[in-house]
FIKOLRO-220138 format. One line per 4 residues: number of its first residue (from 1); their letters; for each residue z, y, x of C-alpha. Coordinates in pm, whole numbers. Example, Ala and Ser with C-alpha at 12.3 -4.5 7.8 and 13.67 -1.06 7.14 Angstrom:
REM FIKOLRO-220138
1	AS	780 -450 1230  714 -106 1367
This chain:
REM FIKOLRO-220138
1	MRRG	6659 481 -14412  6799 483 -14059  6457 401 -13911  6279 663 -14119
5	EIHP	6162 409 -14376  6302 442 -14725  6264 157 -14971  6131 279 -15307
9	TAAN	6446 156 -15482  6665 365 -15250  6439 668 -15296  6459 635 -15675
13	TLKS	6838 600 -15662  6868 916 -15453  6628 1107 -15679  6829 1003 -15985
17	LSRP	7132 1182 -15838  6947 1513 -15808  7084 1783 -16037  7141 2157 -16032
21	LSQA	7485 2256 -15912  7668 2550 -16064  7737 2844 -15834  8025 2997 -16031
25	DGQL	8248 3242 -15847  8519 3075 -15645  8331 2751 -15597  8240 2607 -15261
29	QPTE	7885 2642 -15140  7704 2319 -15050  7731 2218 -14686  7403 2233 -14497
33	LFPL	7339 2003 -14202  7138 2115 -13901  7036 1928 -13585  7092 2223 -13351
37	RAEV	7388 2455 -13301  7150 2755 -13292  7032 2670 -13644  7393 2648 -13763
41	DRAN	7463 2989 -13610  7160 3142 -13786  7261 2997 -14124  7620 3116 -14079
45	AARM	7503 3466 -13983  7281 3483 -14292  7569 3382 -14520  7802 3632 -14353
49	AHLA	7547 3910 -14403  7566 3852 -14779  7944 3895 -14790  8086 4241 -14855
53	GPVF	8363 4397 -14653  8465 4432 -14291  8430 4170 -14021  8755 4035 -13880
57	RFTA	8725 3942 -13513  8948 3689 -13335  8912 3649 -12958  9038 3332 -12788
61	RDAG	9302 3366 -12520  9229 3093 -12269  9462 3000 -11986  9467 2740 -11716
65	QAAP	9453 2681 -11346  9115 2513 -11304  8864 2656 -11058  8642 2922 -11224
69	EKRR	8326 2706 -11241  8512 2402 -11373  8695 2620 -11625  8367 2773 -11747
73	RLLD	8211 2426 -11795  8519 2304 -11979  8527 2604 -12213  8151 2580 -12275
77	SMTA	8191 2216 -12383  8454 2295 -12648  8379 2313 -13017  8577 2633 -13065
81	VAVL	8398 2960 -12998  8531 3230 -12767  8502 3494 -13041  8529 3412 -13410
85	EVKR	8403 3663 -13664  8472 3613 -14034  8476 3811 -14355  8702 3774 -14655
89	DAQV	8577 3492 -14882  8376 3332 -14600  8360 2957 -14640  8491 2778 -14331
93	MLVK	8510 2417 -14215  8780 2262 -14001  8643 2104 -13684  8968 1930 -13588
97	NVSE	9243 1747 -13772  9538 1982 -13829  9752 1759 -14052  9716 1457 -14279
101	TLVN	9567 1675 -14551  9381 1933 -14340  9129 1718 -14160  8802 1757 -13972
105	GTVG	8532 1851 -14222  8763 2009 -14479  8588 2308 -14636  8748 2604 -14804
């Protein structure tokens, strides 16, 4: 599979796991994987557009003593965004371990 070649047995095993998933209220939505950050942003924006209610905006407060250009490069390389916009009931994913139970990839 890693080289783009899937053995028929592996393909059949994967196909046998295919099933419809319920979308009952309160359940997590399936996680989609994208190769580019821009595609992730588009998918997130589309999901946000379907949520009712106001947008809550959180702006990062960055501090430090690095030279402006070095600071800009450092901030641009971080996973966290400068401005986070969410709505109530938006599904979010942790991108950093917070504790032993709240770990990178946790969705809620």
